[in-house]
mmCIF file of the N, C-alpha and C atoms, coordinates in Angstrom:
data_MODEL
# 
_entry.id   MODEL 
# 
loop_
_atom_site.group_PDB 
_atom_site.id 
_atom_site.type_symbol 
_atom_site.label_atom_id 
_atom_site.label_alt_id 
_atom_site.label_comp_id 
_atom_site.label_asym_id 
_atom_site.label_entity_id 
_atom_site.label_seq_id 
_atom_site.pdbx_PDB_ins_code 
_atom_site.Cartn_x 
_atom_site.Cartn_y 
_atom_site.Cartn_z 
_atom_site.occupancy 
_atom_site.B_iso_or_equiv 
_atom_site.pdbx_formal_charge 
_atom_site.auth_seq_id 
_atom_site.auth_comp_id 
_atom_site.auth_asym_id 
_atom_site.auth_atom_id 
_atom_site.pdbx_PDB_model_num 
ATOM 1   N N  . MET A 1 1  ? 121.940 141.173 66.631 1.00 0.00 ? 1  MET A N  1 
ATOM 2   C CA . MET A 1 1  ? 122.360 141.200 65.567 1.00 0.00 ? 1  MET A CA 1 
ATOM 3   C C  . MET A 1 1  ? 120.883 141.002 64.290 1.00 0.00 ? 1  MET A C  1 
ATOM 4   N N  . ALA A 1 2  ? 119.877 142.195 64.038 1.00 0.00 ? 2  ALA A N  1 
ATOM 5   C CA . ALA A 1 2  ? 118.618 141.343 63.634 1.00 0.00 ? 2  ALA A CA 1 
ATOM 6   C C  . ALA A 1 2  ? 119.279 140.540 61.755 1.00 0.00 ? 2  ALA A C  1 
ATOM 7   N N  . PRO A 1 3  ? 118.409 139.581 61.645 1.00 0.00 ? 3  PRO A N  1 
ATOM 8   C CA . PRO A 1 3  ? 119.289 139.520 59.854 1.00 0.00 ? 3  PRO A CA 1 
ATOM 9   C C  . PRO A 1 3  ? 118.176 140.524 58.631 1.00 0.00 ? 3  PRO A C  1 
ATOM 10  N N  . GLN A 1 4  ? 118.426 140.651 58.082 1.00 0.00 ? 4  GLN A N  1 
ATOM 11  C CA . GLN A 1 4  ? 119.103 141.995 56.625 1.00 0.00 ? 4  GLN A CA 1 
ATOM 12  C C  . GLN A 1 4  ? 118.026 140.808 55.337 1.00 0.00 ? 4  GLN A C  1 
ATOM 13  N N  . PRO A 1 5  ? 116.733 141.731 55.503 1.00 0.00 ? 5  PRO A N  1 
ATOM 14  C CA . PRO A 1 5  ? 115.968 141.151 54.474 1.00 0.00 ? 5  PRO A CA 1 
ATOM 15  C C  . PRO A 1 5  ? 117.512 141.052 53.073 1.00 0.00 ? 5  PRO A C  1 
ATOM 16  N N  . SER A 1 6  ? 116.667 139.973 52.112 1.00 0.00 ? 6  SER A N  1 
ATOM 17  C CA . SER A 1 6  ? 116.991 139.361 51.071 1.00 0.00 ? 6  SER A CA 1 
ATOM 18  C C  . SER A 1 6  ? 116.693 140.201 50.300 1.00 0.00 ? 6  SER A C  1 
ATOM 19  N N  . GLY A 1 7  ? 116.840 139.838 48.615 1.00 0.00 ? 7  GLY A N  1 
ATOM 20  C CA . GLY A 1 7  ? 116.608 140.812 47.609 1.00 0.00 ? 7  GLY A CA 1 
ATOM 21  C C  . GLY A 1 7  ? 115.529 140.615 47.674 1.00 0.00 ? 7  GLY A C  1 
ATOM 22  N N  . LYS A 1 8  ? 114.792 139.597 47.507 1.00 0.00 ? 8  LYS A N  1 
ATOM 23  C CA . LYS A 1 8  ? 114.068 138.731 47.257 1.00 0.00 ? 8  LYS A CA 1 
ATOM 24  C C  . LYS A 1 8  ? 112.238 139.542 48.253 1.00 0.00 ? 8  LYS A C  1 
ATOM 25  N N  . SER A 1 9  ? 111.263 139.805 47.620 1.00 0.00 ? 9  SER A N  1 
ATOM 26  C CA . SER A 1 9  ? 110.526 140.520 48.508 1.00 0.00 ? 9  SER A CA 1 
ATOM 27  C C  . SER A 1 9  ? 109.456 139.440 49.512 1.00 0.00 ? 9  SER A C  1 
ATOM 28  N N  . ALA A 1 10 ? 109.021 139.590 50.536 1.00 0.00 ? 10 ALA A N  1 
ATOM 29  C CA . ALA A 1 10 ? 107.890 138.869 51.100 1.00 0.00 ? 10 ALA A CA 1 
ATOM 30  C C  . ALA A 1 10 ? 106.868 138.772 50.366 1.00 0.00 ? 10 ALA A C  1 
ATOM 31  N N  . SER A 1 11 ? 106.292 137.786 50.860 1.00 0.00 ? 11 SER A N  1 
ATOM 32  C CA . SER A 1 11 ? 105.315 137.621 49.523 1.00 0.00 ? 11 SER A CA 1 
ATOM 33  C C  . SER A 1 11 ? 104.365 138.517 50.141 1.00 0.00 ? 11 SER A C  1 
ATOM 34  N N  . THR A 1 12 ? 104.100 138.425 51.007 1.00 0.00 ? 12 THR A N  1 
ATOM 35  C CA . THR A 1 12 ? 102.595 139.539 51.475 1.00 0.00 ? 12 THR A CA 1 
ATOM 36  C C  . THR A 1 12 ? 103.082 141.228 51.546 1.00 0.00 ? 12 THR A C  1 
ATOM 37  N N  . THR A 1 13 ? 104.283 141.257 50.598 1.00 0.00 ? 13 THR A N  1 
ATOM 38  C CA . THR A 1 13 ? 105.138 142.746 49.987 1.00 0.00 ? 13 THR A CA 1 
ATOM 39  C C  . THR A 1 13 ? 104.609 142.426 48.331 1.00 0.00 ? 13 THR A C  1 
ATOM 40  N N  . PRO A 1 14 ? 103.644 143.041 47.302 1.00 0.00 ? 14 PRO A N  1 
ATOM 41  C CA . PRO A 1 14 ? 103.354 143.810 46.893 1.00 0.00 ? 14 PRO A CA 1 
ATOM 42  C C  . PRO A 1 14 ? 104.820 144.149 46.184 1.00 0.00 ? 14 PRO A C  1 
ATOM 43  N N  . SER A 1 15 ? 105.243 143.472 44.181 1.00 0.00 ? 15 SER A N  1 
ATOM 44  C CA . SER A 1 15 ? 106.476 143.416 44.226 1.00 0.00 ? 15 SER A CA 1 
ATOM 45  C C  . SER A 1 15 ? 105.588 144.129 42.603 1.00 0.00 ? 15 SER A C  1 
ATOM 46  N N  . TYR A 1 16 ? 106.824 145.573 42.433 1.00 0.00 ? 16 TYR A N  1 
ATOM 47  C CA . TYR A 1 16 ? 106.526 145.685 41.249 1.00 0.00 ? 16 TYR A CA 1 
ATOM 48  C C  . TYR A 1 16 ? 107.527 145.904 39.703 1.00 0.00 ? 16 TYR A C  1 
ATOM 49  N N  . LEU A 1 17 ? 107.161 145.986 39.587 1.00 0.00 ? 17 LEU A N  1 
ATOM 50  C CA . LEU A 1 17 ? 108.416 145.531 37.901 1.00 0.00 ? 17 LEU A CA 1 
ATOM 51  C C  . LEU A 1 17 ? 108.875 147.410 37.228 1.00 0.00 ? 17 LEU A C  1 
ATOM 52  N N  . ARG A 1 18 ? 109.519 147.780 36.494 1.00 0.00 ? 18 ARG A N  1 
ATOM 53  C CA . ARG A 1 18 ? 110.286 148.448 36.403 1.00 0.00 ? 18 ARG A CA 1 
ATOM 54  C C  . ARG A 1 18 ? 110.084 148.109 34.638 1.00 0.00 ? 18 ARG A C  1 
ATOM 55  N N  . THR A 1 19 ? 109.556 149.613 33.708 1.00 0.00 ? 19 THR A N  1 
ATOM 56  C CA . THR A 1 19 ? 108.970 149.791 32.556 1.00 0.00 ? 19 THR A CA 1 
ATOM 57  C C  . THR A 1 19 ? 109.993 148.490 31.265 1.00 0.00 ? 19 THR A C  1 
ATOM 58  N N  . ALA A 1 20 ? 110.845 148.402 31.819 1.00 0.00 ? 20 ALA A N  1 
ATOM 59  C CA . ALA A 1 20 ? 111.884 147.789 30.771 1.00 0.00 ? 20 ALA A CA 1 
ATOM 60  C C  . ALA A 1 20 ? 111.444 146.083 31.222 1.00 0.00 ? 20 ALA A C  1 
ATOM 61  N N  . GLU A 1 21 ? 111.860 146.015 32.850 1.00 0.00 ? 21 GLU A N  1 
ATOM 62  C CA . GLU A 1 21 ? 111.381 144.707 32.909 1.00 0.00 ? 21 GLU A CA 1 
ATOM 63  C C  . GLU A 1 21 ? 109.341 144.444 32.013 1.00 0.00 ? 21 GLU A C  1 
ATOM 64  N N  . VAL A 1 22 ? 109.204 144.902 32.345 1.00 0.00 ? 22 VAL A N  1 
ATOM 65  C CA . VAL A 1 22 ? 107.614 144.812 31.795 1.00 0.00 ? 22 VAL A CA 1 
ATOM 66  C C  . VAL A 1 22 ? 107.570 144.124 30.305 1.00 0.00 ? 22 VAL A C  1 
ATOM 67  N N  . ALA A 1 23 ? 108.523 145.520 29.638 1.00 0.00 ? 23 ALA A N  1 
ATOM 68  C CA . ALA A 1 23 ? 108.473 144.698 27.953 1.00 0.00 ? 23 ALA A CA 1 
ATOM 69  C C  . ALA A 1 23 ? 109.781 143.566 28.055 1.00 0.00 ? 23 ALA A C  1 
ATOM 70  N N  . GLU A 1 24 ? 110.462 143.332 28.452 1.00 0.00 ? 24 GLU A N  1 
ATOM 71  C CA . GLU A 1 24 ? 111.155 141.570 28.170 1.00 0.00 ? 24 GLU A CA 1 
ATOM 72  C C  . GLU A 1 24 ? 109.399 140.883 28.577 1.00 0.00 ? 24 GLU A C  1 
ATOM 73  N N  . ILE A 1 25 ? 109.100 140.602 29.368 1.00 0.00 ? 25 ILE A N  1 
ATOM 74  C CA . ILE A 1 25 ? 108.143 139.818 29.664 1.00 0.00 ? 25 ILE A CA 1 
ATOM 75  C C  . ILE A 1 25 ? 106.403 140.236 29.437 1.00 0.00 ? 25 ILE A C  1 
ATOM 76  N N  . LEU A 1 26 ? 106.635 141.009 28.954 1.00 0.00 ? 26 LEU A N  1 
ATOM 77  C CA . LEU A 1 26 ? 105.559 140.893 27.100 1.00 0.00 ? 26 LEU A CA 1 
ATOM 78  C C  . LEU A 1 26 ? 106.347 141.385 25.526 1.00 0.00 ? 26 LEU A C  1 
ATOM 79  N N  . SER A 1 27 ? 107.544 141.322 25.769 1.00 0.00 ? 27 SER A N  1 
ATOM 80  C CA . SER A 1 27 ? 108.424 140.583 24.231 1.00 0.00 ? 27 SER A CA 1 
ATOM 81  C C  . SER A 1 27 ? 107.878 142.278 23.440 1.00 0.00 ? 27 SER A C  1 
ATOM 82  N N  . VAL A 1 28 ? 107.793 143.648 23.863 1.00 0.00 ? 28 VAL A N  1 
ATOM 83  C CA . VAL A 1 28 ? 107.250 144.716 23.558 1.00 0.00 ? 28 VAL A CA 1 
ATOM 84  C C  . VAL A 1 28 ? 108.480 145.535 23.414 1.00 0.00 ? 28 VAL A C  1 
ATOM 85  N N  . SER A 1 29 ? 108.415 146.351 23.085 1.00 0.00 ? 29 SER A N  1 
ATOM 86  C CA . SER A 1 29 ? 109.338 148.015 23.383 1.00 0.00 ? 29 SER A CA 1 
ATOM 87  C C  . SER A 1 29 ? 109.415 148.661 25.362 1.00 0.00 ? 29 SER A C  1 
ATOM 88  N N  . PRO A 1 30 ? 109.662 148.523 25.522 1.00 0.00 ? 30 PRO A N  1 
ATOM 89  C CA . PRO A 1 30 ? 109.820 149.935 26.645 1.00 0.00 ? 30 PRO A CA 1 
ATOM 90  C C  . PRO A 1 30 ? 108.451 150.991 25.959 1.00 0.00 ? 30 PRO A C  1 
ATOM 91  N N  . LYS A 1 31 ? 109.040 151.664 25.252 1.00 0.00 ? 31 LYS A N  1 
ATOM 92  C CA . LYS A 1 31 ? 107.626 153.528 24.750 1.00 0.00 ? 31 LYS A CA 1 
ATOM 93  C C  . LYS A 1 31 ? 106.480 152.471 24.707 1.00 0.00 ? 31 LYS A C  1 
ATOM 94  N N  . THR A 1 32 ? 106.854 151.227 24.163 1.00 0.00 ? 32 THR A N  1 
ATOM 95  C CA . THR A 1 32 ? 105.050 150.556 23.706 1.00 0.00 ? 32 THR A CA 1 
ATOM 96  C C  . THR A 1 32 ? 104.456 149.912 25.012 1.00 0.00 ? 32 THR A C  1 
ATOM 97  N N  . VAL A 1 33 ? 105.740 149.476 26.742 1.00 0.00 ? 33 VAL A N  1 
ATOM 98  C CA . VAL A 1 33 ? 104.597 149.946 27.779 1.00 0.00 ? 33 VAL A CA 1 
ATOM 99  C C  . VAL A 1 33 ? 104.382 151.495 27.684 1.00 0.00 ? 33 VAL A C  1 
ATOM 100 N N  . SER A 1 34 ? 105.004 151.962 28.309 1.00 0.00 ? 34 SER A N  1 
ATOM 101 C CA . SER A 1 34 ? 104.786 153.076 28.367 1.00 0.00 ? 34 SER A CA 1 
ATOM 102 C C  . SER A 1 34 ? 103.167 153.918 27.793 1.00 0.00 ? 34 SER A C  1 
ATOM 103 N N  . ARG A 1 35 ? 103.363 153.944 26.231 1.00 0.00 ? 35 ARG A N  1 
ATOM 104 C CA . ARG A 1 35 ? 102.119 154.304 25.466 1.00 0.00 ? 35 ARG A CA 1 
ATOM 105 C C  . ARG A 1 35 ? 101.154 153.582 25.815 1.00 0.00 ? 35 ARG A C  1 
ATOM 106 N N  . TRP A 1 36 ? 101.325 152.463 26.305 1.00 0.00 ? 36 TRP A N  1 
ATOM 107 C CA . TRP A 1 36 ? 100.279 151.486 27.139 1.00 0.00 ? 36 TRP A CA 1 
ATOM 108 C C  . TRP A 1 36 ? 99.796  151.693 28.341 1.00 0.00 ? 36 TRP A C  1 
ATOM 109 N N  . ALA A 1 37 ? 100.629 152.225 29.372 1.00 0.00 ? 37 ALA A N  1 
ATOM 110 C CA . ALA A 1 37 ? 99.849  152.524 30.139 1.00 0.00 ? 37 ALA A CA 1 
ATOM 111 C C  . ALA A 1 37 ? 99.084  154.389 29.871 1.00 0.00 ? 37 ALA A C  1 
ATOM 112 N N  . LYS A 1 38 ? 99.774  154.670 29.611 1.00 0.00 ? 38 LYS A N  1 
ATOM 113 C CA . LYS A 1 38 ? 99.078  155.375 29.348 1.00 0.00 ? 38 LYS A CA 1 
ATOM 114 C C  . LYS A 1 38 ? 97.655  155.835 28.913 1.00 0.00 ? 38 LYS A C  1 
ATOM 115 N N  . GLU A 1 39 ? 97.243  154.957 28.300 1.00 0.00 ? 39 GLU A N  1 
ATOM 116 C CA . GLU A 1 39 ? 96.105  154.649 27.823 1.00 0.00 ? 39 GLU A CA 1 
ATOM 117 C C  . GLU A 1 39 ? 95.155  153.941 28.739 1.00 0.00 ? 39 GLU A C  1 
ATOM 118 N N  . GLY A 1 40 ? 95.673  153.725 29.212 1.00 0.00 ? 40 GLY A N  1 
ATOM 119 C CA . GLY A 1 40 ? 95.103  152.817 30.454 1.00 0.00 ? 40 GLY A CA 1 
ATOM 120 C C  . GLY A 1 40 ? 95.012  151.552 30.196 1.00 0.00 ? 40 GLY A C  1 
ATOM 121 N N  . LYS A 1 41 ? 95.935  150.809 29.697 1.00 0.00 ? 41 LYS A N  1 
ATOM 122 C CA . LYS A 1 41 ? 95.463  149.483 29.477 1.00 0.00 ? 41 LYS A CA 1 
ATOM 123 C C  . LYS A 1 41 ? 96.318  148.583 29.881 1.00 0.00 ? 41 LYS A C  1 
ATOM 124 N N  . LEU A 1 42 ? 97.223  149.081 30.989 1.00 0.00 ? 42 LEU A N  1 
ATOM 125 C CA . LEU A 1 42 ? 98.540  148.404 32.186 1.00 0.00 ? 42 LEU A CA 1 
ATOM 126 C C  . LEU A 1 42 ? 98.507  149.464 33.266 1.00 0.00 ? 42 LEU A C  1 
ATOM 127 N N  . PRO A 1 43 ? 97.673  148.175 34.300 1.00 0.00 ? 43 PRO A N  1 
ATOM 128 C CA . PRO A 1 43 ? 98.103  149.548 35.095 1.00 0.00 ? 43 PRO A CA 1 
ATOM 129 C C  . PRO A 1 43 ? 99.038  149.934 36.398 1.00 0.00 ? 43 PRO A C  1 
ATOM 130 N N  . PHE A 1 44 ? 99.373  150.873 36.840 1.00 0.00 ? 44 PHE A N  1 
ATOM 131 C CA . PHE A 1 44 ? 100.723 150.997 37.032 1.00 0.00 ? 44 PHE A CA 1 
ATOM 132 C C  . PHE A 1 44 ? 100.360 152.306 38.869 1.00 0.00 ? 44 PHE A C  1 
ATOM 133 N N  . MET A 1 45 ? 101.829 152.453 39.247 1.00 0.00 ? 45 MET A N  1 
ATOM 134 C CA . MET A 1 45 ? 101.529 153.523 40.321 1.00 0.00 ? 45 MET A CA 1 
ATOM 135 C C  . MET A 1 45 ? 103.071 154.466 39.733 1.00 0.00 ? 45 MET A C  1 
ATOM 136 N N  . LYS A 1 46 ? 102.681 155.580 40.576 1.00 0.00 ? 46 LYS A N  1 
ATOM 137 C CA . LYS A 1 46 ? 103.719 156.092 39.840 1.00 0.00 ? 46 LYS A CA 1 
ATOM 138 C C  . LYS A 1 46 ? 104.809 156.617 41.218 1.00 0.00 ? 46 LYS A C  1 
ATOM 139 N N  . THR A 1 47 ? 106.188 156.549 41.244 1.00 0.00 ? 47 THR A N  1 
ATOM 140 C CA . THR A 1 47 ? 107.415 156.736 42.446 1.00 0.00 ? 47 THR A CA 1 
ATOM 141 C C  . THR A 1 47 ? 107.158 158.244 42.809 1.00 0.00 ? 47 THR A C  1 
ATOM 142 N N  . LEU A 1 48 ? 107.677 158.504 43.742 1.00 0.00 ? 48 LEU A N  1 
ATOM 143 C CA . LEU A 1 48 ? 107.693 160.070 44.764 1.00 0.00 ? 48 LEU A CA 1 
ATOM 144 C C  . LEU A 1 48 ? 108.512 160.998 42.825 1.00 0.00 ? 48 LEU A C  1 
ATOM 145 N N  . GLY A 1 49 ? 109.693 160.222 42.816 1.00 0.00 ? 49 GLY A N  1 
ATOM 146 C CA . GLY A 1 49 ? 110.036 160.564 41.373 1.00 0.00 ? 49 GLY A CA 1 
ATOM 147 C C  . GLY A 1 49 ? 108.923 160.611 40.284 1.00 0.00 ? 49 GLY A C  1 
ATOM 148 N N  . GLY A 1 50 ? 107.730 160.155 39.863 1.00 0.00 ? 50 GLY A N  1 
ATOM 149 C CA . GLY A 1 50 ? 107.444 160.287 38.498 1.00 0.00 ? 50 GLY A CA 1 
ATOM 150 C C  . GLY A 1 50 ? 107.752 159.029 38.351 1.00 0.00 ? 50 GLY A C  1 
ATOM 151 N N  . HIS A 1 51 ? 108.812 157.846 38.114 1.00 0.00 ? 51 HIS A N  1 
ATOM 152 C CA . HIS A 1 51 ? 108.623 156.520 37.674 1.00 0.00 ? 51 HIS A CA 1 
ATOM 153 C C  . HIS A 1 51 ? 107.579 156.049 37.877 1.00 0.00 ? 51 HIS A C  1 
ATOM 154 N N  . ARG A 1 52 ? 107.217 155.343 36.645 1.00 0.00 ? 52 ARG A N  1 
ATOM 155 C CA . ARG A 1 52 ? 105.587 154.489 36.507 1.00 0.00 ? 52 ARG A CA 1 
ATOM 156 C C  . ARG A 1 52 ? 106.122 153.094 36.878 1.00 0.00 ? 52 ARG A C  1 
ATOM 157 N N  . ARG A 1 53 ? 105.868 152.214 37.549 1.00 0.00 ? 53 ARG A N  1 
ATOM 158 C CA . ARG A 1 53 ? 105.920 151.012 38.458 1.00 0.00 ? 53 ARG A CA 1 
ATOM 159 C C  . ARG A 1 53 ? 104.651 150.335 37.992 1.00 0.00 ? 53 ARG A C  1 
ATOM 160 N N  . TYR A 1 54 ? 104.955 148.512 37.652 1.00 0.00 ? 54 TYR A N  1 
ATOM 161 C CA . TYR A 1 54 ? 104.074 148.630 37.577 1.00 0.00 ? 54 TYR A CA 1 
ATOM 162 C C  . TYR A 1 54 ? 103.779 147.261 38.182 1.00 0.00 ? 54 TYR A C  1 
ATOM 163 N N  . PRO A 1 55 ? 102.381 146.804 38.872 1.00 0.00 ? 55 PRO A N  1 
ATOM 164 C CA . PRO A 1 55 ? 102.728 145.531 39.630 1.00 0.00 ? 55 PRO A CA 1 
ATOM 165 C C  . PRO A 1 55 ? 102.569 144.048 39.021 1.00 0.00 ? 55 PRO A C  1 
ATOM 166 N N  . GLU A 1 56 ? 104.048 143.320 39.399 1.00 0.00 ? 56 GLU A N  1 
ATOM 167 C CA . GLU A 1 56 ? 104.469 142.661 39.101 1.00 0.00 ? 56 GLU A CA 1 
ATOM 168 C C  . GLU A 1 56 ? 103.582 141.368 38.699 1.00 0.00 ? 56 GLU A C  1 
ATOM 169 N N  . THR A 1 57 ? 102.302 140.939 39.540 1.00 0.00 ? 57 THR A N  1 
ATOM 170 C CA . THR A 1 57 ? 101.436 139.896 39.545 1.00 0.00 ? 57 THR A CA 1 
ATOM 171 C C  . THR A 1 57 ? 100.626 139.853 38.614 1.00 0.00 ? 57 THR A C  1 
ATOM 172 N N  . GLU A 1 58 ? 100.148 141.338 37.909 1.00 0.00 ? 58 GLU A N  1 
ATOM 173 C CA . GLU A 1 58 ? 99.290  141.151 37.395 1.00 0.00 ? 58 GLU A CA 1 
ATOM 174 C C  . GLU A 1 58 ? 99.582  141.413 36.069 1.00 0.00 ? 58 GLU A C  1 
ATOM 175 N N  . ILE A 1 59 ? 101.440 141.853 35.596 1.00 0.00 ? 59 ILE A N  1 
ATOM 176 C CA . ILE A 1 59 ? 101.693 141.914 33.633 1.00 0.00 ? 59 ILE A CA 1 
ATOM 177 C C  . ILE A 1 59 ? 101.367 140.155 33.759 1.00 0.00 ? 59 ILE A C  1 
ATOM 178 N N  . ARG A 1 60 ? 102.243 140.084 35.264 1.00 0.00 ? 60 ARG A N  1 
ATOM 179 C CA . ARG A 1 60 ? 102.613 138.193 34.695 1.00 0.00 ? 60 ARG A CA 1 
ATOM 180 C C  . ARG A 1 60 ? 101.801 137.271 34.011 1.00 0.00 ? 60 ARG A C  1 
ATOM 181 N N  . GLU A 1 61 ? 99.902  138.042 35.144 1.00 0.00 ? 61 GLU A N  1 
ATOM 182 C CA . GLU A 1 61 ? 98.841  137.307 33.861 1.00 0.00 ? 61 GLU A CA 1 
ATOM 183 C C  . GLU A 1 61 ? 98.576  137.296 32.810 1.00 0.00 ? 61 GLU A C  1 
ATOM 184 N N  . LEU A 1 62 ? 98.526  139.072 32.903 1.00 0.00 ? 62 LEU A N  1 
ATOM 185 C CA . LEU A 1 62 ? 98.555  139.503 31.145 1.00 0.00 ? 62 LEU A CA 1 
ATOM 186 C C  . LEU A 1 62 ? 99.005  138.577 30.351 1.00 0.00 ? 62 LEU A C  1 
ATOM 187 N N  . ALA A 1 63 ? 100.513 138.484 30.316 1.00 0.00 ? 63 ALA A N  1 
ATOM 188 C CA . ALA A 1 63 ? 102.022 137.739 29.772 1.00 0.00 ? 63 ALA A CA 1 
ATOM 189 C C  . ALA A 1 63 ? 101.019 136.141 29.258 1.00 0.00 ? 63 ALA A C  1 
ATOM 190 N N  . GLU A 1 64 ? 100.661 135.447 30.829 1.00 0.00 ? 64 GLU A N  1 
ATOM 191 C CA . GLU A 1 64 ? 100.151 134.505 30.060 1.00 0.00 ? 64 GLU A CA 1 
ATOM 192 C C  . GLU A 1 64 ? 99.100  134.707 29.121 1.00 0.00 ? 64 GLU A C  1 
ATOM 193 N N  . GLU A 1 65 ? 97.995  135.464 29.615 1.00 0.00 ? 65 GLU A N  1 
ATOM 194 C CA . GLU A 1 65 ? 96.663  135.656 28.615 1.00 0.00 ? 65 GLU A CA 1 
ATOM 195 C C  . GLU A 1 65 ? 97.571  135.598 27.474 1.00 0.00 ? 65 GLU A C  1 
ATOM 196 N N  . LEU A 1 66 ? 97.942  136.950 26.897 1.00 0.00 ? 66 LEU A N  1 
ATOM 197 C CA . LEU A 1 66 ? 98.216  136.491 26.424 1.00 0.00 ? 66 LEU A CA 1 
ATOM 198 C C  . LEU A 1 66 ? 99.389  135.465 25.213 1.00 0.00 ? 66 LEU A C  1 
ATOM 199 N N  . ARG A 1 67 ? 100.410 134.841 26.222 1.00 0.00 ? 67 ARG A N  1 
ATOM 200 C CA . ARG A 1 67 ? 100.467 133.326 25.404 1.00 0.00 ? 67 ARG A CA 1 
ATOM 201 C C  . ARG A 1 67 ? 99.961  132.575 24.867 1.00 0.00 ? 67 ARG A C  1 
ATOM 202 N N  . VAL A 1 68 ? 98.157  132.696 26.389 1.00 0.00 ? 68 VAL A N  1 
ATOM 203 C CA . VAL A 1 68 ? 97.296  131.384 25.381 1.00 0.00 ? 68 VAL A CA 1 
ATOM 204 C C  . VAL A 1 68 ? 96.543  131.496 24.426 1.00 0.00 ? 68 VAL A C  1 
ATOM 205 N N  . GLU A 1 69 ? 96.140  133.259 23.839 1.00 0.00 ? 69 GLU A N  1 
ATOM 206 C CA . GLU A 1 69 ? 95.519  133.846 23.540 1.00 0.00 ? 69 GLU A CA 1 
ATOM 207 C C  . GLU A 1 69 ? 96.505  133.120 21.602 1.00 0.00 ? 69 GLU A C  1 
ATOM 208 N N  . ALA A 1 70 ? 97.929  133.733 21.653 1.00 0.00 ? 70 ALA A N  1 
ATOM 209 C CA . ALA A 1 70 ? 98.288  133.503 20.281 1.00 0.00 ? 70 ALA A CA 1 
ATOM 210 C C  . ALA A 1 70 ? 98.665  132.306 20.028 1.00 0.00 ? 70 ALA A C  1 
ATOM 211 N N  . THR A 1 71 ? 98.225  130.543 21.235 1.00 0.00 ? 71 THR A N  1 
ATOM 212 C CA . THR A 1 71 ? 98.139  129.407 20.880 1.00 0.00 ? 71 THR A CA 1 
ATOM 213 C C  . THR A 1 71 ? 96.975  129.443 20.237 1.00 0.00 ? 71 THR A C  1 
ATOM 214 N N  . VAL A 1 72 ? 95.826  129.685 20.942 1.00 0.00 ? 72 VAL A N  1 
ATOM 215 C CA . VAL A 1 72 ? 93.959  129.398 20.163 1.00 0.00 ? 72 VAL A CA 1 
ATOM 216 C C  . VAL A 1 72 ? 93.976  129.815 18.691 1.00 0.00 ? 72 VAL A C  1 
# 
């Protein structure tokens, strides 16, 4: 029997976040995340169902940049 994939994505496969997950990481509301995406401030892709998904690595890098700016 072939091994089943775990819940974690392989490091070669990009991981995408839902709007609520991005909102939690950036400490803003989901509506703010959606508005920023519409304004071109956040990178995203759309699913076949029309939902936005955000690249996890880019969102986490942005969150880290915002934390650094806040401490300067």
